[in-house]
Phi, psi and omega in degrees: 000144176253157177242151177220135177296337182266318190249356180082212183273130185220149170283169179296325177296321177291324174300315178306311182298316180296319179295314180297321176296315181301315181288325180289335180295329180220071184293345181283348180271159172271149182234147175241123179258122188230139172232129181213153180231153175218162180218161179214122176296149181247085175047040178075005182235059178110191186204140173265130174242132177236130176244133182242142169250121184242133173243108184258116173276104189303122180087359185210038174080203182179185176228159177212160180224145183218154174223150182246139171236126179255120177261137180275339179274156179272151181234140168282163186306313183301314180293321178299316181295317177295323178294319176302312181297319180295319177296319178296316179296316181293324176293320178297317179295317178296317177302311181295326177297316181290327182264012188301331180265008183253008177080013179262129182237177177303330182288345180266352186248133174253141172258125179254128180244146185271056177226156181204179183290343181242153178094187187292338185270359186301328182287346184262355187305306185297324180294309184290316178299318178298320179298316183286316177298321178297338176272359174095013182250154169285140181232141176235141177245174178301141009269003183274357187267056184298333179299325178267308190280348177242303187287302180297321180301330180299335185249005177271000000 
C-alpha cells in the first residue's frame, strides 16, 4: 500500500488512477515521473526504508505517494544505499508494469538516489549510478535527487 498526503492509503492501481487523472487535468504541461528511496537506521535495531513516487508538473507543483518498509536487521551505510537503490528499481519496474498500457516507458521515469559528491556516499556514486543505468533508467544524484533526498526523506 502507498500513502498520499492528499488521497490517504492507496493500492498501486489506485495510485495509477490518481496519477493519470492528475496528468489529464493539465495535458499541456510536461511531467517528470520520479521514484526515489531513503532510509533511516532505528537506534541500532533495524532500519526504515521509504520509497516515493513523485509526479512533478513542471512549473506547477506535483503529487507524490510513498510506502514504508521496516527491516528488523541493521544495515551498514553501503548496504543501506544499495537497498535504497534496489527498492527504487523494483518499485519502478512494478510501476511500469501497472502503467504498461498508458504509454509510460523506462525513458519517462527517473530514479533518484540519496548519494552525492560530498559526504560518506561519494565513493559509491559510480557503482550505484552504473547499477541503475544498467537497468535502463535515468538516474539523478544529489543535489538533483529531490525524490529521494527531499520527498522520501520527509517520511523516514
